[in-house]
PDB file as gemmi writes it, atoms N, CA and C in Angstrom:
CRYST1    1.000    1.000    1.000  90.00  90.00  90.00 P 1                      
ATOM      1  N   MET A   1      20.269  94.532 130.790  1.00  0.00           N  
ATOM      2  CA  MET A   1      19.044  93.970 132.178  1.00  0.00           C  
ATOM      3  C   MET A   1      19.389  94.421 132.906  1.00  0.00           C  
ATOM      4  N   LEU A   2      17.711  95.186 134.032  1.00  0.00           N  
ATOM      5  CA  LEU A   2      18.286  95.634 134.988  1.00  0.00           C  
ATOM      6  C   LEU A   2      18.293  94.032 136.478  1.00  0.00           C  
ATOM      7  N   ALA A   3      18.757  94.177 137.083  1.00  0.00           N  
ATOM      8  CA  ALA A   3      18.562  92.437 137.911  1.00  0.00           C  
ATOM      9  C   ALA A   3      17.674  92.923 138.388  1.00  0.00           C  
ATOM     10  N   GLY A   4      16.926  92.049 138.668  1.00  0.00           N  
ATOM     11  CA  GLY A   4      15.415  91.381 139.167  1.00  0.00           C  
ATOM     12  C   GLY A   4      14.380  91.717 138.286  1.00  0.00           C  
ATOM     13  N   GLY A   5      14.778  92.370 137.199  1.00  0.00           N  
ATOM     14  CA  GLY A   5      13.475  92.920 135.977  1.00  0.00           C  
ATOM     15  C   GLY A   5      13.826  91.810 134.919  1.00  0.00           C  
ATOM     16  N   TRP A   6      12.598  91.877 134.340  1.00  0.00           N  
ATOM     17  CA  TRP A   6      12.117  90.879 132.900  1.00  0.00           C  
ATOM     18  C   TRP A   6      12.739  91.804 132.156  1.00  0.00           C  
ATOM     19  N   ASN A   7      13.533  90.992 131.524  1.00  0.00           N  
ATOM     20  CA  ASN A   7      14.169  91.633 129.720  1.00  0.00           C  
ATOM     21  C   ASN A   7      12.604  91.575 128.375  1.00  0.00           C  
ATOM     22  N   GLU A   8      12.629  92.125 127.909  1.00  0.00           N  
ATOM     23  CA  GLU A   8      11.396  91.970 126.506  1.00  0.00           C  
ATOM     24  C   GLU A   8      11.715  90.399 125.660  1.00  0.00           C  
ATOM     25  N   SER A   9      10.890  89.737 125.279  1.00  0.00           N  
ATOM     26  CA  SER A   9      10.548  88.629 124.743  1.00  0.00           C  
ATOM     27  C   SER A   9      11.624  88.745 123.724  1.00  0.00           C  
ATOM     28  N   SER A  10      12.396  87.377 123.469  1.00  0.00           N  
ATOM     29  CA  SER A  10      13.078  87.407 121.974  1.00  0.00           C  
ATOM     30  C   SER A  10      13.255  86.072 121.300  1.00  0.00           C  
ATOM     31  N   GLU A  11      13.606  85.835 120.504  1.00  0.00           N  
ATOM     32  CA  GLU A  11      14.115  84.329 119.927  1.00  0.00           C  
ATOM     33  C   GLU A  11      15.330  83.591 121.108  1.00  0.00           C  
ATOM     34  N   LEU A  12      14.753  82.242 121.039  1.00  0.00           N  
ATOM     35  CA  LEU A  12      16.205  81.822 122.072  1.00  0.00           C  
ATOM     36  C   LEU A  12      17.840  81.608 121.105  1.00  0.00           C  
ATOM     37  N   SER A  13      17.918  81.704 121.703  1.00  0.00           N  
ATOM     38  CA  SER A  13      19.801  81.312 121.148  1.00  0.00           C  
ATOM     39  C   SER A  13      19.908  79.850 121.233  1.00  0.00           C  
ATOM     40  N   GLN A  14      20.701  79.478 120.400  1.00  0.00           N  
ATOM     41  CA  GLN A  14      20.997  78.083 120.229  1.00  0.00           C  
ATOM     42  C   GLN A  14      21.135  77.261 121.756  1.00  0.00           C  
ATOM     43  N   GLU A  15      21.943  78.584 122.473  1.00  0.00           N  
ATOM     44  CA  GLU A  15      21.945  77.550 123.860  1.00  0.00           C  
ATOM     45  C   GLU A  15      20.805  77.198 124.731  1.00  0.00           C  
ATOM     46  N   GLU A  16      19.919  78.486 124.640  1.00  0.00           N  
ATOM     47  CA  GLU A  16      19.073  78.286 125.549  1.00  0.00           C  
ATOM     48  C   GLU A  16      17.791  77.256 125.321  1.00  0.00           C  
ATOM     49  N   TYR A  17      17.694  77.336 123.891  1.00  0.00           N  
ATOM     50  CA  TYR A  17      16.694  76.040 123.454  1.00  0.00           C  
ATOM     51  C   TYR A  17      17.381  74.807 123.384  1.00  0.00           C  
ATOM     52  N   THR A  18      18.640  74.768 123.440  1.00  0.00           N  
ATOM     53  CA  THR A  18      18.981  73.137 124.008  1.00  0.00           C  
ATOM     54  C   THR A  18      18.913  72.628 125.219  1.00  0.00           C  
ATOM     55  N   MET A  19      19.031  73.875 126.022  1.00  0.00           N  
ATOM     56  CA  MET A  19      19.022  73.987 127.586  1.00  0.00           C  
ATOM     57  C   MET A  19      17.115  73.213 127.811  1.00  0.00           C  
ATOM     58  N   VAL A  20      16.130  74.405 127.401  1.00  0.00           N  
ATOM     59  CA  VAL A  20      14.786  73.780 126.953  1.00  0.00           C  
ATOM     60  C   VAL A  20      14.421  72.517 126.439  1.00  0.00           C  
ATOM     61  N   VAL A  21      14.590  71.850 125.556  1.00  0.00           N  
ATOM     62  CA  VAL A  21      14.406  70.895 125.235  1.00  0.00           C  
ATOM     63  C   VAL A  21      15.235  69.544 125.620  1.00  0.00           C  
ATOM     64  N   GLU A  22      16.476  69.857 126.361  1.00  0.00           N  
ATOM     65  CA  GLU A  22      16.811  69.498 127.525  1.00  0.00           C  
ATOM     66  C   GLU A  22      15.893  68.651 128.786  1.00  0.00           C  
ATOM     67  N   LEU A  23      15.332  69.926 129.088  1.00  0.00           N  
ATOM     68  CA  LEU A  23      14.539  70.075 130.095  1.00  0.00           C  
ATOM     69  C   LEU A  23      12.804  69.630 129.862  1.00  0.00           C  
ATOM     70  N   GLN A  24      12.544  69.234 128.757  1.00  0.00           N  
ATOM     71  CA  GLN A  24      11.005  68.571 128.429  1.00  0.00           C  
ATOM     72  C   GLN A  24      10.697  67.544 128.978  1.00  0.00           C  
ATOM     73  N   PRO A  25      11.697  66.378 129.498  1.00  0.00           N  
ATOM     74  CA  PRO A  25      10.505  65.489 130.811  1.00  0.00           C  
ATOM     75  C   PRO A  25      10.040  66.396 132.342  1.00  0.00           C  
ATOM     76  N   GLN A  26      10.999  67.330 132.537  1.00  0.00           N  
ATOM     77  CA  GLN A  26      10.290  68.073 133.630  1.00  0.00           C  
ATOM     78  C   GLN A  26       8.953  68.744 133.547  1.00  0.00           C  
ATOM     79  N   VAL A  27       9.166  69.357 131.913  1.00  0.00           N  
ATOM     80  CA  VAL A  27       7.751  70.445 132.034  1.00  0.00           C  
ATOM     81  C   VAL A  27       6.727  69.431 131.445  1.00  0.00           C  
ATOM     82  N   HIS A  28       6.945  67.791 130.950  1.00  0.00           N  
ATOM     83  CA  HIS A  28       5.453  66.686 130.808  1.00  0.00           C  
ATOM     84  C   HIS A  28       5.442  66.732 132.463  1.00  0.00           C  
ATOM     85  N   GLU A  29       6.064  66.384 133.391  1.00  0.00           N  
ATOM     86  CA  GLU A  29       6.111  65.942 134.915  1.00  0.00           C  
ATOM     87  C   GLU A  29       5.321  67.016 135.362  1.00  0.00           C  
ATOM     88  N   HIS A  30       5.788  68.438 135.605  1.00  0.00           N  
ATOM     89  CA  HIS A  30       4.935  69.802 135.546  1.00  0.00           C  
ATOM     90  C   HIS A  30       3.521  69.849 135.376  1.00  0.00           C  
ATOM     91  N   ALA A  31       3.668  69.381 134.108  1.00  0.00           N  
ATOM     92  CA  ALA A  31       2.169  69.869 133.219  1.00  0.00           C  
ATOM     93  C   ALA A  31       1.417  68.642 133.528  1.00  0.00           C  
ATOM     94  N   GLY A  32       1.539  66.937 133.669  1.00  0.00           N  
ATOM     95  CA  GLY A  32       0.443  66.233 133.649  1.00  0.00           C  
ATOM     96  C   GLY A  32       0.344  65.738 133.020  1.00  0.00           C  
ATOM     97  N   LYS A  33       1.356  65.349 131.755  1.00  0.00           N  
ATOM     98  CA  LYS A  33       0.850  65.254 130.611  1.00  0.00           C  
ATOM     99  C   LYS A  33       2.227  64.802 129.614  1.00  0.00           C  
ATOM    100  N   GLU A  34       1.934  64.985 128.442  1.00  0.00           N  
ATOM    101  CA  GLU A  34       3.484  64.776 127.227  1.00  0.00           C  
ATOM    102  C   GLU A  34       2.911  65.524 126.002  1.00  0.00           C  
ATOM    103  N   PHE A  35       3.995  65.814 125.588  1.00  0.00           N  
ATOM    104  CA  PHE A  35       3.711  66.820 124.340  1.00  0.00           C  
ATOM    105  C   PHE A  35       4.841  66.010 123.509  1.00  0.00           C  
ATOM    106  N   HIS A  36       3.675  65.435 122.140  1.00  0.00           N  
ATOM    107  CA  HIS A  36       4.572  65.069 121.357  1.00  0.00           C  
ATOM    108  C   HIS A  36       5.484  65.983 120.289  1.00  0.00           C  
ATOM    109  N   HIS A  37       4.792  67.043 119.903  1.00  0.00           N  
ATOM    110  CA  HIS A  37       5.364  68.354 119.282  1.00  0.00           C  
ATOM    111  C   HIS A  37       6.207  69.390 120.558  1.00  0.00           C  
ATOM    112  N   PHE A  38       6.988  69.455 120.625  1.00  0.00           N  
ATOM    113  CA  PHE A  38       7.666  70.751 121.648  1.00  0.00           C  
ATOM    114  C   PHE A  38       8.836  71.419 121.169  1.00  0.00           C  
ATOM    115  N   HIS A  39       8.192  72.595 120.891  1.00  0.00           N  
ATOM    116  CA  HIS A  39       9.100  73.839 120.324  1.00  0.00           C  
ATOM    117  C   HIS A  39       9.350  75.445 120.864  1.00  0.00           C  
ATOM    118  N   PRO A  40      10.064  75.232 121.415  1.00  0.00           N  
ATOM    119  CA  PRO A  40      10.448  76.549 121.744  1.00  0.00           C  
ATOM    120  C   PRO A  40      10.412  77.711 121.319  1.00  0.00           C  
ATOM    121  N   ILE A  41       9.761  78.848 121.246  1.00  0.00           N  
ATOM    122  CA  ILE A  41       9.900  79.777 120.233  1.00  0.00           C  
ATOM    123  C   ILE A  41       9.965  81.446 120.471  1.00  0.00           C  
ATOM    124  N   ALA A  42       9.915  81.312 122.296  1.00  0.00           N  
ATOM    125  CA  ALA A  42      10.277  82.488 122.446  1.00  0.00           C  
ATOM    126  C   ALA A  42      10.846  82.646 124.215  1.00  0.00           C  
ATOM    127  N   ILE A  43      11.573  83.882 124.336  1.00  0.00           N  
ATOM    128  CA  ILE A  43      11.954  83.685 125.673  1.00  0.00           C  
ATOM    129  C   ILE A  43      12.315  85.109 126.712  1.00  0.00           C  
ATOM    130  N   LYS A  44      11.943  85.348 127.928  1.00  0.00           N  
ATOM    131  CA  LYS A  44      12.387  86.038 128.275  1.00  0.00           C  
ATOM    132  C   LYS A  44      12.966  85.959 129.998  1.00  0.00           C  
ATOM    133  N   LYS A  45      13.857  86.488 130.141  1.00  0.00           N  
ATOM    134  CA  LYS A  45      15.182  86.322 130.635  1.00  0.00           C  
ATOM    135  C   LYS A  45      15.116  87.407 132.378  1.00  0.00           C  
ATOM    136  N   GLN A  46      15.384  86.426 133.590  1.00  0.00           N  
ATOM    137  CA  GLN A  46      15.212  87.649 134.516  1.00  0.00           C  
ATOM    138  C   GLN A  46      16.274  87.054 135.605  1.00  0.00           C  
ATOM    139  N   VAL A  47      17.088  88.397 135.879  1.00  0.00           N  
ATOM    140  CA  VAL A  47      18.769  88.117 136.545  1.00  0.00           C  
ATOM    141  C   VAL A  47      17.825  88.207 137.896  1.00  0.00           C  
ATOM    142  N   VAL A  48      18.370  87.200 138.866  1.00  0.00           N  
ATOM    143  CA  VAL A  48      18.342  86.919 139.971  1.00  0.00           C  
ATOM    144  C   VAL A  48      19.898  86.538 140.577  1.00  0.00           C  
ATOM    145  N   ALA A  49      19.442  85.339 141.892  1.00  0.00           N  
ATOM    146  CA  ALA A  49      21.158  84.770 141.975  1.00  0.00           C  
ATOM    147  C   ALA A  49      21.002  83.883 140.918  1.00  0.00           C  
ATOM    148  N   GLY A  50      21.084  83.779 139.862  1.00  0.00           N  
ATOM    149  CA  GLY A  50      21.257  82.847 138.868  1.00  0.00           C  
ATOM    150  C   GLY A  50      20.093  83.639 138.071  1.00  0.00           C  
ATOM    151  N   THR A  51      19.340  82.657 136.867  1.00  0.00           N  
ATOM    152  CA  THR A  51      18.920  83.126 135.793  1.00  0.00           C  
ATOM    153  C   THR A  51      17.565  82.796 136.082  1.00  0.00           C  
ATOM    154  N   ASN A  52      16.274  83.375 136.161  1.00  0.00           N  
ATOM    155  CA  ASN A  52      15.234  83.093 135.512  1.00  0.00           C  
ATOM    156  C   ASN A  52      14.516  82.742 134.175  1.00  0.00           C  
ATOM    157  N   PHE A  53      14.184  81.936 133.597  1.00  0.00           N  
ATOM    158  CA  PHE A  53      13.781  81.925 132.148  1.00  0.00           C  
ATOM    159  C   PHE A  53      12.555  81.796 132.142  1.00  0.00           C  
ATOM    160  N   PHE A  54      11.388  82.414 131.446  1.00  0.00           N  
ATOM    161  CA  PHE A  54      10.063  82.567 130.605  1.00  0.00           C  
ATOM    162  C   PHE A  54       9.914  81.873 129.708  1.00  0.00           C  
ATOM    163  N   VAL A  55       9.513  80.440 129.016  1.00  0.00           N  
ATOM    164  CA  VAL A  55       9.770  80.451 127.819  1.00  0.00           C  
ATOM    165  C   VAL A  55       8.271  80.180 127.213  1.00  0.00           C  
ATOM    166  N   LYS A  56       7.934  80.236 125.253  1.00  0.00           N  
ATOM    167  CA  LYS A  56       6.555  80.217 125.334  1.00  0.00           C  
ATOM    168  C   LYS A  56       7.238  78.693 124.381  1.00  0.00           C  
ATOM    169  N   VAL A  57       6.823  77.444 124.655  1.00  0.00           N  
ATOM    170  CA  VAL A  57       7.035  76.759 123.853  1.00  0.00           C  
ATOM    171  C   VAL A  57       5.387  76.319 123.431  1.00  0.00           C  
ATOM    172  N   GLN A  58       5.827  76.012 121.816  1.00  0.00           N  
ATOM    173  CA  GLN A  58       4.545  75.138 120.747  1.00  0.00           C  
ATOM    174  C   GLN A  58       4.606  74.352 120.999  1.00  0.00           C  
ATOM    175  N   VAL A  59       3.313  73.556 121.574  1.00  0.00           N  
ATOM    176  CA  VAL A  59       3.446  72.263 121.926  1.00  0.00           C  
ATOM    177  C   VAL A  59       2.052  71.795 120.780  1.00  0.00           C  
ATOM    178  N   GLY A  60       1.236  72.470 120.095  1.00  0.00           N  
ATOM    179  CA  GLY A  60       0.249  71.966 119.227  1.00  0.00           C  
ATOM    180  C   GLY A  60       0.490  73.026 118.048  1.00  0.00           C  
ATOM    181  N   GLU A  61      -0.623  72.782 116.693  1.00  0.00           N  
ATOM    182  CA  GLU A  61      -0.705  74.063 115.915  1.00  0.00           C  
ATOM    183  C   GLU A  61      -1.011  74.839 116.338  1.00  0.00           C  
ATOM    184  N   THR A  62      -1.721  75.953 117.317  1.00  0.00           N  
ATOM    185  CA  THR A  62      -1.541  76.837 118.190  1.00  0.00           C  
ATOM    186  C   THR A  62      -1.719  76.782 119.723  1.00  0.00           C  
ATOM    187  N   GLU A  63      -1.583  75.751 119.675  1.00  0.00           N  
ATOM    188  CA  GLU A  63      -1.771  75.616 121.093  1.00  0.00           C  
ATOM    189  C   GLU A  63       0.002  75.659 121.819  1.00  0.00           C  
ATOM    190  N   CYS A  64       0.456  76.513 123.072  1.00  0.00           N  
ATOM    191  CA  CYS A  64       1.374  76.545 123.655  1.00  0.00           C  
ATOM    192  C   CYS A  64       1.618  76.711 125.795  1.00  0.00           C  
ATOM    193  N   VAL A  65       2.857  75.855 125.759  1.00  0.00           N  
ATOM    194  CA  VAL A  65       2.340  75.841 127.157  1.00  0.00           C  
ATOM    195  C   VAL A  65       3.702  76.850 127.886  1.00  0.00           C  
ATOM    196  N   HIS A  66       3.650  77.643 128.536  1.00  0.00           N  
ATOM    197  CA  HIS A  66       4.756  78.492 129.483  1.00  0.00           C  
ATOM    198  C   HIS A  66       5.387  78.018 130.448  1.00  0.00           C  
ATOM    199  N   VAL A  67       6.997  77.849 130.211  1.00  0.00           N  
ATOM    200  CA  VAL A  67       7.768  77.310 131.098  1.00  0.00           C  
ATOM    201  C   VAL A  67       8.821  78.103 132.104  1.00  0.00           C  
ATOM    202  N   LYS A  68       8.574  78.010 133.526  1.00  0.00           N  
ATOM    203  CA  LYS A  68       9.699  78.873 133.684  1.00  0.00           C  
ATOM    204  C   LYS A  68      10.595  78.413 134.326  1.00  0.00           C  
ATOM    205  N   ILE A  69      11.762  78.397 133.750  1.00  0.00           N  
ATOM    206  CA  ILE A  69      12.877  77.351 134.184  1.00  0.00           C  
ATOM    207  C   ILE A  69      13.745  78.538 135.034  1.00  0.00           C  
ATOM    208  N   PHE A  70      14.504  77.787 136.334  1.00  0.00           N  
ATOM    209  CA  PHE A  70      15.688  78.529 137.282  1.00  0.00           C  
ATOM    210  C   PHE A  70      16.783  77.595 136.890  1.00  0.00           C  
ATOM    211  N   ARG A  71      17.620  78.760 136.563  1.00  0.00           N  
ATOM    212  CA  ARG A  71      18.627  78.335 136.146  1.00  0.00           C  
ATOM    213  C   ARG A  71      19.774  78.745 137.447  1.00  0.00           C  
ATOM    214  N   PRO A  72      20.665  78.400 138.188  1.00  0.00           N  
ATOM    215  CA  PRO A  72      21.320  78.772 139.357  1.00  0.00           C  
ATOM    216  C   PRO A  72      22.729  79.571 138.644  1.00  0.00           C  
ATOM    217  N   LEU A  73      23.054  80.128 139.344  1.00  0.00           N  
ATOM    218  CA  LEU A  73      24.658  80.919 139.807  1.00  0.00           C  
ATOM    219  C   LEU A  73      25.523  79.241 138.963  1.00  0.00           C  
ATOM    220  N   PRO A  74      26.688  79.883 137.597  1.00  0.00           N  
ATOM    221  CA  PRO A  74      27.536  78.571 137.454  1.00  0.00           C  
ATOM    222  C   PRO A  74      28.349  77.758 138.621  1.00  0.00           C  
ATOM    223  N   HIS A  75      28.679  78.727 139.652  1.00  0.00           N  
ATOM    224  CA  HIS A  75      29.669  77.793 140.613  1.00  0.00           C  
ATOM    225  C   HIS A  75      28.873  77.194 141.939  1.00  0.00           C  
ATOM    226  N   THR A  76      27.770  77.203 141.796  1.00  0.00           N  
ATOM    227  CA  THR A  76      26.938  76.005 142.545  1.00  0.00           C  
ATOM    228  C   THR A  76      26.753  74.854 142.201  1.00  0.00           C  
ATOM    229  N   GLY A  77      27.325  74.528 140.515  1.00  0.00           N  
ATOM    230  CA  GLY A  77      27.203  73.380 140.182  1.00  0.00           C  
ATOM    231  C   GLY A  77      26.229  72.757 139.900  1.00  0.00           C  
ATOM    232  N   GLU A  78      24.942  73.206 140.046  1.00  0.00           N  
ATOM    233  CA  GLU A  78      23.669  72.744 140.173  1.00  0.00           C  
ATOM    234  C   GLU A  78      23.166  72.352 139.024  1.00  0.00           C  
ATOM    235  N   PRO A  79      22.232  71.928 138.091  1.00  0.00           N  
ATOM    236  CA  PRO A  79      21.606  72.306 137.000  1.00  0.00           C  
ATOM    237  C   PRO A  79      20.640  72.992 136.622  1.00  0.00           C  
ATOM    238  N   ALA A  80      20.324  73.734 135.615  1.00  0.00           N  
ATOM    239  CA  ALA A  80      18.777  74.234 135.155  1.00  0.00           C  
ATOM    240  C   ALA A  80      17.704  73.233 135.490  1.00  0.00           C  
ATOM    241  N   SER A  81      16.414  74.171 136.595  1.00  0.00           N  
ATOM    242  CA  SER A  81      15.379  73.212 136.444  1.00  0.00           C  
ATOM    243  C   SER A  81      14.291  73.899 136.500  1.00  0.00           C  
ATOM    244  N   VAL A  82      13.189  72.891 135.596  1.00  0.00           N  
ATOM    245  CA  VAL A  82      12.028  73.329 135.801  1.00  0.00           C  
ATOM    246  C   VAL A  82      10.527  73.905 137.113  1.00  0.00           C  
ATOM    247  N   THR A  83      10.302  75.039 136.899  1.00  0.00           N  
ATOM    248  CA  THR A  83       9.907  75.412 138.641  1.00  0.00           C  
ATOM    249  C   THR A  83       8.799  75.933 138.220  1.00  0.00           C  
ATOM    250  N   GLU A  84       7.768  75.999 137.175  1.00  0.00           N  
ATOM    251  CA  GLU A  84       6.337  75.738 136.734  1.00  0.00           C  
ATOM    252  C   GLU A  84       6.354  76.177 135.333  1.00  0.00           C  
ATOM    253  N   VAL A  85       5.028  75.193 135.458  1.00  0.00           N  
ATOM    254  CA  VAL A  85       4.496  75.645 133.841  1.00  0.00           C  
ATOM    255  C   VAL A  85       3.215  75.901 133.720  1.00  0.00           C  
ATOM    256  N   HIS A  86       2.675  76.417 132.601  1.00  0.00           N  
ATOM    257  CA  HIS A  86       1.805  77.265 132.678  1.00  0.00           C  
ATOM    258  C   HIS A  86       1.032  75.953 131.163  1.00  0.00           C  
ATOM    259  N   ILE A  87      -0.408  75.571 131.257  1.00  0.00           N  
ATOM    260  CA  ILE A  87      -0.519  74.666 129.909  1.00  0.00           C  
ATOM    261  C   ILE A  87      -2.274  75.821 129.840  1.00  0.00           C  
ATOM    262  N   ASP A  88      -2.421  75.297 128.371  1.00  0.00           N  
ATOM    263  CA  ASP A  88      -3.690  75.876 127.486  1.00  0.00           C  
ATOM    264  C   ASP A  88      -3.751  77.555 127.364  1.00  0.00           C  
ATOM    265  N   LYS A  89      -2.351  77.384 126.827  1.00  0.00           N  
ATOM    266  CA  LYS A  89      -2.030  78.944 126.141  1.00  0.00           C  
ATOM    267  C   LYS A  89      -1.730  78.757 124.719  1.00  0.00           C  
ATOM    268  N   THR A  90      -1.789  79.882 124.142  1.00  0.00           N  
ATOM    269  CA  THR A  90      -1.773  79.565 122.615  1.00  0.00           C  
ATOM    270  C   THR A  90      -0.598  81.097 121.934  1.00  0.00           C  
ATOM    271  N   LEU A  91      -0.639  80.772 120.916  1.00  0.00           N  
ATOM    272  CA  LEU A  91       0.373  81.262 120.487  1.00  0.00           C  
ATOM    273  C   LEU A  91       0.153  82.706 120.307  1.00  0.00           C  
ATOM    274  N   ASP A  92      -1.330  83.385 120.569  1.00  0.00           N  
ATOM    275  CA  ASP A  92      -1.367  84.761 120.783  1.00  0.00           C  
ATOM    276  C   ASP A  92      -1.496  85.235 122.267  1.00  0.00           C  
ATOM    277  N   ASP A  93      -0.796  84.484 123.010  1.00  0.00           N  
ATOM    278  CA  ASP A  93      -0.970  84.519 124.695  1.00  0.00           C  
ATOM    279  C   ASP A  93       0.636  84.968 124.702  1.00  0.00           C  
ATOM    280  N   ALA A  94       0.609  86.585 125.675  1.00  0.00           N  
ATOM    281  CA  ALA A  94       1.874  86.985 125.814  1.00  0.00           C  
ATOM    282  C   ALA A  94       2.802  86.386 127.145  1.00  0.00           C  
ATOM    283  N   ILE A  95       3.830  85.659 126.686  1.00  0.00           N  
ATOM    284  CA  ILE A  95       5.129  85.382 127.879  1.00  0.00           C  
ATOM    285  C   ILE A  95       5.294  86.916 128.988  1.00  0.00           C  
TER     286      ILE A  95                                                      
END                                                                             
């Protein structure tokens, strides 16, 4: 992957899946509502001074949200955090 560029969409690793699920309360806060179904299904990554993740999360039968997460470099000791949430997406919308 080229620094600064986004990679192709792929399935999430177990570590990435866990990170996204743990950030679910922040997703609810950014979206202004709670999602009872919350299943991360695809991810894109961008290496910067840390890593940006853009994740498609299925929140209904065909409804999705797109979540942008920033994970700082490990030496900072800072946790990953949600920076954007785009609601009203579908399974057909590309991330």
